N, C-alpha and C positions, 0 to 999 in steps of 0.2 A: 558425903551422904552415907547413912548406914547401909550396909550390904546384907544384913541378916533379914530374914523374913519378918515383916511387921506382924503385930498381933492380929489374930483372925478377926477380932471385934472391930479393929480399925479398918481392915480391908473391907469387911462387910458394910460398915457404916458409910464409907466413901462410895462403895458400889451402889448402895441404896440411894445416895444422893445423885449418882449418875442416872439411875433409873427414874428418879423424880424430875430429872431435867434441870437440875441446878446449873447455872452457867459455868461455874468454876470447877465442877466435879470432875470433868474429863482431865483437866490439867492436874488436879490434885491426885487423882488415881494414878496417873502416869508418874508423877513425881514420887509418890509413895512406893511404887512397885518397880520402877525401872532398874535402879541399881541392885536391889535384891534379886531380881530375875536374871540380870546379867551375871551376877555372882553365882547363881544357881546353875546356869548353863555352863559357866566356866568349870564348875566342879564336875558336871556331867560329861563335858568334852575337854578334858585337861590337855589333850594333844592337838586341839584345834589351833592352827598357827596364826590366824588373823583375828586378833582381839577386837579390832575396830569393826570388822565385818560382823562379828558376833554381836557386838553392841548395836549395830545398825539393824540387825535382824530382830532383836528384842524390841527395839524402839518401834519398828514398823508393825510388829505383831501387836503391841499395845495400842498403837494408833488405830489399827484395824478393829481391835476389840471395842474401844470406846465409841467407835462409829456404829457398831452393831452389837450392843451388849445383850440383846435378846437371844442370841444364839447360845448363850451359856445356860445349861440345864443343871440346876442345883441338885436334882435327884440323882445325878450320875456321879458327881465328885465335887469337892470343895473348889472355890474360886481360884485359890492359889494353885492347886493341882491342875486345874483346867488351863490356866494361863501358862504354867510351866510346860505342859504338854503341847499347847498351841505354839509356843515359841520354838520348842524343840522340833516340832513337825515342820515349821517354816524353815528352820536351819537345814534339816535333812533334805527338804525339797530343793533348797538352793544348791546343796552339794550335788544332788543328782543332776540338776540342770547344768551345772558347770562341767560335770564329767561328760555329759552328752555333748555339750557345746564344744569342748576342747578335745574330746576323744582321748582323754588321759585321766589319770587319777590325781586328785588334789592331794597336797602333802598333809594327809590326815589318815589316821588308822581306822579303816572301815571295819576291821575285824572286831574292834571294840564297840562300835556304835551302830553300824549300818551295813547293808549289803549292796554293793554296787551292781548295776545291771550287767549281766552277761560276762562276768569276770571269773573264769574257772579257777584261776590261781587263788583268788580271794575265797572262793567257795571251798577249795581244798583246805585253806588255812583255817577257816571257821570249823569245818568238820574235824580237823585234827585237834583243835582246841576243845570242841564239845565232846569228842569221842576219842580220847587219847589211846585207848586200847585197840582202836581200829574198827572199821566197819565189818559186819558179818559177811560171809560169802554171798555173792549175788546182789549186794547192795552197793551202788556206786555213789560217789559224792554228789554228782550232778543230779541224780534222781532223788537223793535225799533232800537236797536244797530246794528242788522243785516242789516236793511234797510239803516241805516246811512252809514255803511261800504260799501254798494253797491253803494249808490248814491253819497257820498262825496269821489270821487276818486282822486280829486286834492289834492296834499299834503299840499299846502298852505291853502286851505279851511278847511282841517282836523285840522291843527294846530289852525286856527281861532276858530273852534268849541270847541276845548279843552281849549283854553284861555277863551272862553265865559263860559265854565263850571267852570273854576277857579274863575270867577268873575272879570277878568282883565278889566280895563277901559282905560289904556293908549294907545293912538293912535300909538305911536312909537313901542310898543310891537307887536301890530297887524301888523303894517307895516313891521316889521322885519320878522314875520311869512310868510307874503305874498311876501317878497323879493322886497319891493318897497321903502326902506329907502332912496334911492337916488333921489326919486321924491320930488317935492316941497310939503311942509306940507299940503297945502290946497288940493292938489291932493291926498295925502295919506289919508286924512280924507274922501274924496269922495269914494275912492276905498275900504277903510276899511268898511265904511257904506254899500257899495254895497255888499261886501262879507257877512256881517252879515245879511243883508236883504235877500240875496239869500238863506242862511241857514235857516232862519226863515220860508221862503215860503215853503221850502222842508218839514220841520216838520209840517207845518200847514196843509199839505195834510192829515196828520194823525190825525188832530184835536188837535195837540200839540202846545202850545204857549211857546216859549223860553223866559225866563225872561231877 
């Protein structure tokens, strides 16, 4: 099966069939998007160790969507971006649940993609990557991360921040995190830059410059 994103027109047409209640539309939409979405998440989470689990998460996410397609709001983002964000969120939720259940870290790099609950070592690592010159006097890593958790409430912005900590440069990766891969590339560049600048401004209030 092809793993590249299908044409927007094909996705939209199949989705409209789903909304119209056509009997085969659910299966057709899942068949159309399953492998491309799995490939997209593998690109976003290259260090994730369990490829079968990742595939299961995407499958469950799509099944959940076709059962309740009305929760998609076309005014906010394209369908591909929405489904990518939805599957990514499900995967991160699963990781958090596993960490809480076992009381240990899954073999996965949280610095690159997510912030585990209550792990000061990981918080220190993220801060070191975001602020290689070091924090200003009077600002501690724990306090900075608590402030970030409070201020960066948007899921897309949080993923952007973690990608910045990873040192990611590719516009497409940031666009995927923001759910805007269906936009023209020039628009992606502008929106990604705006998101990065917004995060830099937030940290600058603390006297912190993000590299």
